[in-house]
C-alpha positions as CSV (number, residue, x, y, z in Angstrom):
1,M,-6.9,-3.4,-78.6
2,L,-4.2,-0.9,-77.9
3,T,-0.9,-0.5,-79.7
4,R,1.9,1.8,-79.3
5,F,4.9,3.1,-81.3
6,A,7.8,4.2,-79.0
7,P,10.6,6.1,-80.7
8,S,13.8,7.1,-79.0
9,P,14.5,10.9,-79.5
10,T,18.2,10.1,-80.3
11,G,18.0,10.8,-84.1
12,E,15.8,11.3,-87.0
13,L,13.2,8.5,-87.9
14,H,13.7,6.4,-91.1
15,L,11.8,4.2,-93.2
16,G,12.1,1.4,-90.6
17,H,10.5,3.3,-88.0
18,A,7.7,4.3,-90.3
19,Y,7.0,0.6,-91.2
20,S,6.8,-0.3,-87.5
21,A,4.6,2.7,-86.7
22,V,2.3,2.2,-89.8
23,L,1.8,-1.6,-88.9
24,A,0.9,-0.7,-85.3
25,H,-1.3,2.1,-86.2
26,E,-3.1,0.0,-89.0
27,T,-3.5,-3.0,-86.7
28,A,-5.3,-1.0,-84.1
29,R,-7.6,1.1,-86.3
30,A,-8.6,-2.2,-88.1
31,A,-9.8,-3.6,-84.8
32,N,-11.4,-0.1,-83.8
33,G,-8.6,-0.1,-81.2
34,G,-6.4,2.7,-79.8
35,F,-3.1,3.8,-80.7
36,R,-0.6,5.7,-78.5
37,I,2.8,7.3,-78.8
38,R,5.5,6.9,-76.3
39,I,8.8,9.0,-76.2
40,D,11.4,6.8,-74.8
41,D,13.5,9.7,-73.5
42,I,15.4,8.4,-70.4
43,D,18.8,8.3,-72.2
44,G,19.8,11.7,-70.8
45,S,23.0,11.7,-72.8
46,R,21.6,11.3,-76.1
47,S,18.0,12.4,-76.1
48,R,17.1,15.6,-77.7
49,E,14.1,17.7,-77.7
50,E,14.4,18.5,-81.3
51,F,14.2,14.9,-82.2
52,V,10.9,14.6,-80.2
53,A,9.5,17.5,-82.4
54,A,10.8,15.8,-85.5
55,S,9.4,12.5,-84.8
56,L,6.1,13.9,-84.2
57,A,6.0,15.9,-87.4
58,D,7.2,12.7,-89.3
59,L,4.2,10.9,-87.9
60,D,1.8,13.6,-88.8
61,W,3.3,13.6,-92.4
62,L,2.5,10.0,-92.7
63,G,-1.1,10.6,-91.6
64,I,-0.6,8.5,-88.3
65,D,-3.2,9.9,-85.8
66,R,-2.8,9.1,-82.1
67,D,-5.0,8.8,-79.1
68,G,-4.2,11.3,-76.4
69,D,-1.0,13.1,-75.8
70,P,2.4,11.4,-76.1
71,V,3.6,9.4,-73.1
72,R,7.1,10.2,-72.0
73,Q,9.4,7.7,-70.0
74,S,11.2,10.6,-68.5
75,T,8.1,11.3,-66.3
76,H,8.0,7.6,-65.0
77,L,11.2,7.4,-63.0
78,G,9.2,6.9,-59.8
79,A,7.7,3.8,-61.2
80,Y,11.0,2.4,-62.5
81,G,12.6,3.0,-59.0
82,A,9.8,1.3,-57.2
83,A,10.0,-1.8,-59.4
84,L,13.8,-2.0,-58.7
85,D,13.1,-1.8,-55.1
86,T,10.7,-4.5,-55.1
87,L,13.2,-6.8,-57.0
88,R,15.9,-5.6,-54.6
89,A,13.8,-6.6,-51.6
90,R,13.4,-10.1,-52.9
91,G,17.3,-10.4,-53.5
92,L,16.9,-10.5,-57.2
93,V,19.1,-7.6,-58.2
94,Y,22.7,-6.7,-57.2
95,P,25.0,-3.8,-57.9
96,C,27.7,-4.2,-60.6
97,F,30.8,-2.1,-60.6
98,C,32.4,-3.4,-63.8
99,T,33.2,-1.3,-66.8
100,R,32.5,-2.3,-70.3
101,A,36.4,-2.9,-70.6
102,D,36.3,-5.2,-67.7
103,I,33.7,-7.3,-69.2
104,A,35.2,-7.4,-72.6
105,A,38.5,-8.5,-71.0
106,S,36.8,-11.4,-69.3
107,L,37.9,-14.6,-71.3
108,A,35.1,-16.4,-69.4
109,A,32.3,-14.2,-70.9
110,P,30.3,-16.3,-73.5
111,H,27.9,-15.0,-76.0
112,G,24.1,-14.8,-75.9
113,P,21.3,-13.3,-78.0
114,S,22.2,-9.9,-77.0
115,G,26.0,-10.2,-77.2
116,A,28.5,-10.9,-74.5
117,I,27.0,-12.5,-71.4
118,Y,28.0,-10.9,-68.1
119,P,30.3,-13.4,-66.2
120,G,28.8,-12.6,-62.9
121,T,31.9,-10.9,-61.3
122,C,30.0,-8.7,-58.9
123,R,27.3,-11.4,-58.1
124,S,29.4,-12.9,-55.3
125,L,30.7,-9.8,-53.6
126,S,29.9,-9.8,-49.9
127,G,27.4,-7.5,-48.3
128,A,30.1,-5.5,-46.8
129,E,32.0,-4.9,-50.0
130,R,28.8,-4.0,-51.7
131,E,28.0,-1.4,-49.1
132,R,31.6,0.1,-49.2
133,R,31.7,0.4,-52.9
134,L,28.1,1.6,-53.3
135,A,29.1,4.6,-51.2
136,G,31.6,6.0,-53.7
137,E,31.7,3.9,-57.1
138,P,29.5,4.3,-60.3
139,H,27.3,1.1,-60.5
140,C,24.5,-0.4,-62.5
141,W,21.9,-2.8,-61.1
142,R,21.9,-6.4,-62.5
143,L,19.1,-9.0,-62.4
144,D,20.3,-12.3,-60.8
145,M,18.9,-14.3,-63.7
146,A,19.2,-17.8,-62.2
147,R,17.6,-16.9,-59.1
148,A,14.9,-14.8,-60.8
149,V,14.1,-17.6,-63.3
150,A,13.6,-20.1,-60.4
151,L,10.9,-17.8,-58.9
152,A,9.1,-16.9,-62.1
153,G,7.0,-19.9,-62.9
154,D,5.4,-20.2,-66.4
155,L,7.4,-18.0,-68.9
156,T,5.4,-18.6,-72.2
157,W,4.2,-15.8,-74.5
158,E,2.3,-15.7,-77.8
159,E,3.5,-14.5,-81.1
160,A,0.9,-13.5,-83.5
161,G,0.3,-16.1,-86.1
162,Q,2.9,-18.6,-84.6
163,G,1.4,-19.5,-81.2
164,L,3.0,-19.9,-77.8
165,R,6.7,-19.7,-77.2
166,I,8.7,-20.6,-74.3
167,A,10.9,-17.6,-73.0
168,D,14.6,-18.4,-72.4
169,P,15.8,-15.5,-70.4
170,L,18.7,-17.6,-69.0
171,A,20.5,-17.2,-72.5
172,H,20.8,-13.5,-71.7
173,G,22.7,-13.8,-68.4
174,D,22.4,-11.2,-65.7
175,V,21.1,-8.3,-67.7
176,V,21.3,-4.8,-66.5
177,L,17.9,-3.2,-65.3
178,A,19.3,0.2,-64.2
179,R,22.3,1.7,-65.9
180,K,25.2,3.8,-64.4
181,D,23.9,6.7,-66.5
182,A,20.2,6.0,-66.7
183,P,17.6,5.2,-64.1
184,A,16.2,2.2,-66.0
185,S,17.3,0.0,-68.9
186,Y,15.2,-0.6,-72.0
187,H,14.1,-4.0,-70.6
188,L,12.7,-2.6,-67.5
189,A,11.3,0.6,-68.7
190,S,9.6,-0.8,-71.8
191,T,8.1,-3.7,-69.7
192,L,6.6,-1.3,-67.0
193,D,5.4,1.3,-69.5
194,D,3.7,-1.2,-71.8
195,A,1.7,-2.5,-68.7
196,A,1.1,1.1,-67.3
197,M,-0.2,2.2,-70.7
198,G,-2.5,-0.8,-71.0
199,V,-0.9,-2.1,-74.3
200,T,-2.4,-5.4,-75.5
201,H,-0.4,-5.7,-78.7
202,V,3.3,-5.1,-79.0
203,I,4.2,-4.5,-82.8
204,R,7.9,-4.2,-83.2
205,G,10.9,-5.3,-85.2
206,A,12.2,-8.9,-85.3
207,D,15.5,-7.7,-83.9
208,L,13.6,-7.5,-80.6
209,V,12.4,-11.0,-80.4
210,A,15.2,-12.2,-78.0
211,S,14.4,-9.2,-75.7
212,T,11.0,-10.6,-75.2
213,D,12.6,-13.4,-73.1
214,V,13.7,-10.8,-70.7
215,H,10.4,-8.9,-70.8
216,R,8.3,-11.9,-70.1
217,L,10.3,-12.8,-67.1
218,L,9.9,-9.2,-65.7
219,Q,6.1,-9.5,-66.2
220,A,6.1,-12.7,-64.2
221,L,8.4,-11.1,-61.5
222,L,6.4,-8.1,-61.1
223,G,2.7,-9.3,-61.7
224,L,2.2,-7.5,-65.1
225,P,0.1,-8.6,-67.8
226,T,1.7,-10.2,-71.0
227,P,0.5,-8.6,-74.3
228,L,0.4,-10.5,-77.6
229,Y,3.5,-9.8,-79.5
230,R,4.1,-9.5,-83.3
231,H,7.7,-9.0,-84.4
232,H,7.8,-7.9,-88.1
233,A,10.5,-8.0,-90.8
234,L,13.1,-5.1,-90.7
235,V,13.5,-2.6,-93.5
236,C,16.9,-3.1,-95.2
237,G,18.7,-0.6,-97.4
238,P,20.6,-1.2,-100.9
239,D,23.3,-2.8,-99.2
240,G,21.2,-5.5,-97.6
241,K,21.8,-4.1,-93.9
242,R,19.0,-3.0,-91.8
243,L,18.6,0.8,-91.5
244,A,20.0,2.8,-88.7
245,K,19.5,6.4,-87.7
246,R,22.8,7.3,-89.4
247,D,21.4,6.5,-92.8
248,A,20.4,10.0,-93.9
249,A,19.1,9.0,-97.3
250,A,16.3,6.8,-95.7
251,S,15.3,9.6,-93.2
252,L,11.8,10.5,-93.2
253,A,12.8,14.1,-93.2
254,S,14.8,13.8,-96.1
255,L,12.0,12.0,-98.1
256,R,9.6,14.8,-97.0
257,A,12.0,17.4,-98.2
258,S,12.3,15.7,-101.6
259,G,8.5,15.8,-102.1
260,V,7.3,12.3,-101.3
261,D,3.8,12.3,-100.4
262,G,3.7,11.0,-96.7
263,R,0.2,9.4,-96.8
264,A,0.9,7.6,-100.0
265,L,4.1,6.2,-98.4
266,A,2.2,5.1,-95.5
267,A,-0.4,3.4,-97.6
268,D,2.3,1.6,-99.4
269,L,4.0,0.5,-96.3
270,A,0.8,-0.8,-94.9
271,A,0.7,-3.0,-98.2
272,G,4.4,-4.1,-97.9
273,R,5.6,-2.0,-100.7
274,L,8.8,-0.2,-100.2
275,P,10.5,2.5,-102.3
276,A,13.1,1.1,-104.8
277,G,16.1,-0.3,-103.3
278,Y,14.8,-1.1,-100.0
279,S,13.5,-4.5,-98.8
280,L,11.9,-6.3,-95.9
281,Q,14.1,-9.0,-94.3
282,M,14.0,-11.2,-91.2
283,P,17.2,-11.2,-89.2
């Protein structure tokens, strides 16, 4: 067994991150398995080195040991590009020049598990127009979802304790695989890195259940193994809303500064016990 915890260095870790990291760590160690850290740092406009150091310090404070040095997504850009080239050669991705405002203004855009579904505006552009616009316009790369699903075959995946599920990537529409401001989207980078790291069990928040539909499709298209998934309840604050990085009171740094024992906190989280005022909820 190999599990991982993959923080994005865009802010301080909070109780929700700690809960996810503890579950992944404890699950691996109980099975005499491995536990790795991956730093998801390809968001160049928001990632900060100080948050990398802070995240590792938080994990040390919790007593979460790791196997090997942390893996950084920013060192895997070539792999993301190669995967995108593979999909491009099969005619499964296309450049999209639409802005967020363009998409929001489209009355034809329905909503899916991840929000507004892209209406496919750029999917029907001619080859000549694509080439002309690629030369000078910012663009992302989208997956032609209908074509991809038609080629993928079996799209089942297993949720721990619940059995097989059938992925429904069509519900997401033509998702972005490479952003205008980043070489890969979360969907592409996370799927490729889990496979490259040899992750066998993905343990993450239930807010990412829907993303598994897309990840399972990419695994099928790129010939990657499918790990076992476990999507856990989310830590919510006194207001009943799930924690975000802006919730300073719940940051691990603030808890550490107030004298909280990190290892004791980790033991409580492993047992499903949260500090007063916080709760576990499924979305």
